[in-house]
C-alpha positions in Angstrom: 2.6 -16.1 21.8 3.3 -19.8 21.5 3.7 -20.9 17.8 5.0 -24.4 18.2 2.7 -25.8 15.6 4.1 -23.7 12.8 7.1 -25.9 12.2 5.0 -29.0 12.2 2.5 -27.5 9.8 5.2 -26.1 7.5 7.0 -29.5 7.3 3.8 -31.4 6.7 2.6 -29.0 4.0 5.9 -29.3 2.2 5.8 -33.1 2.4 2.2 -33.1 1.0 3.3 -30.7 -1.8 6.3 -32.8 -2.6 4.2 -36.0 -2.7 1.7 -34.4 -5.0 4.4 -33.2 -7.3 6.0 -36.6 -7.4 2.7 -38.4 -7.9 1.2 -35.9 -10.4 1.5 -38.3 -13.3 0.4 -41.4 -11.4 -3.1 -42.8 -11.8 -5.6 -42.2 -9.0 -5.2 -45.7 -7.7 -1.4 -45.5 -7.3 -1.5 -42.0 -5.9 -3.9 -43.1 -3.2 -1.7 -46.2 -2.6 1.3 -43.9 -2.0 -0.8 -41.7 0.4 -1.9 -44.8 2.3 1.7 -46.1 2.5 2.9 -42.8 3.8 0.0 -42.8 6.3 0.9 -46.3 7.5 4.5 -45.3 7.9 3.5 -42.2 9.9 1.3 -44.3 12.2 4.1 -46.9 12.6 6.6 -44.1 13.4 4.3 -42.8 16.0 3.9 -39.3 14.5 0.2 -39.1 15.2 -0.3 -35.4 14.9 2.4 -34.4 12.5 1.8 -35.5 9.0 -1.2 -37.7 9.4 -3.9 -35.0 9.2 -2.3 -33.4 6.2 -1.9 -36.7 4.2 -5.4 -37.7 5.2 -6.7 -34.4 4.0 -5.0 -34.9 0.6 -6.4 -38.4 0.4 -9.9 -37.1 1.1 -9.5 -34.3 -1.4 -8.5 -36.8 -4.1 -11.4 -39.0 -3.2 -13.8 -36.1 -3.3 -12.6 -35.1 -6.8 -13.1 -38.7 -8.0 -16.5 -39.0 -6.5 -17.6 -35.7 -8.1 -16.4 -36.9 -11.5 -18.3 -40.1 -11.1 -21.4 -38.3 -10.0 -21.4 -36.2 -13.2 -21.0 -39.2 -15.4 -23.8 -41.2 -13.9 -27.4 -40.6 -12.8 -27.8 -41.5 -9.2 -30.7 -41.4 -6.8 -31.3 -38.2 -4.8 -30.0 -39.7 -1.5 -26.7 -41.0 -3.0 -26.3 -37.7 -4.9 -26.7 -35.7 -1.6 -24.2 -37.9 0.2 -21.6 -37.6 -2.5 -22.2 -33.8 -2.7 -22.0 -33.0 1.0 -19.7 -35.6 2.5 -16.7 -33.2 2.6 -18.7 -30.7 4.6 -19.8 -33.4 7.0 -16.3 -34.6 7.5 -15.1 -31.0 8.1 -17.8 -30.5 10.8 -16.9 -33.8 12.4 -13.2 -32.9 12.3 -13.8 -29.5 13.8 -15.9 -31.1 16.6 -13.1 -33.6 17.3 -10.4 -30.9 17.1 -12.3 -28.8 19.7 -12.1 -31.4 22.3 -10.3 -29.9 25.3 -6.9 -31.3 26.5 -7.6 -30.6 30.1 -10.7 -31.1 32.3 -13.0 -32.4 29.5 -15.5 -33.4 32.2 -16.4 -29.7 32.9 -18.4 -29.0 29.8 -21.5 -30.9 28.8 -20.5 -31.4 25.1 -17.0 -32.7 25.9 -18.5 -35.0 28.6 -20.9 -36.4 26.0 -18.0 -36.9 23.5 -16.0 -38.7 26.2 -18.9 -41.0 26.8 -19.2 -41.7 23.1 -15.5 -42.4 22.9 -15.7 -44.8 25.9 -18.6 -46.7 24.2 -17.0 -46.9 20.8 -13.4 -47.7 21.7 -13.6 -49.3 25.2 -16.9 -51.3 25.2 -15.8 -53.5 28.2 -14.7 -50.5 30.3 -16.9 -48.7 32.9 -18.7 -45.6 31.8 -17.8 -42.0 33.0 -21.1 -41.6 34.9 -20.3 -44.6 37.2 -17.0 -42.9 38.2 -18.8 -40.1 40.0 
């Protein structure tokens, strides 16, 4: 059984825990600024799959707590209240969908072929589409 991700996950979880301990007494703004600086450094260093998902998750969790506190303090319309209440679940489903994208032969399944076409349209608007390659 291959367990190569365990070392990456252990290191990243320790780094997030250490960052949360260090920034526990910070205000929400400065804690989020620290998370964004760490994310920028991870992107600059090229570690795209190591710490970035963990620090992004911590940043989203902090934002979710803040949004829920603001929702309890103010009376919002029903549509804004629903968005604020369910955005973590929507992000989780989107993350699971993106994480399930196959590394090899994505063109064999219909759903991954659809995701590839969406990716080409979003990120490479001047490129040719997948359907014209066939």
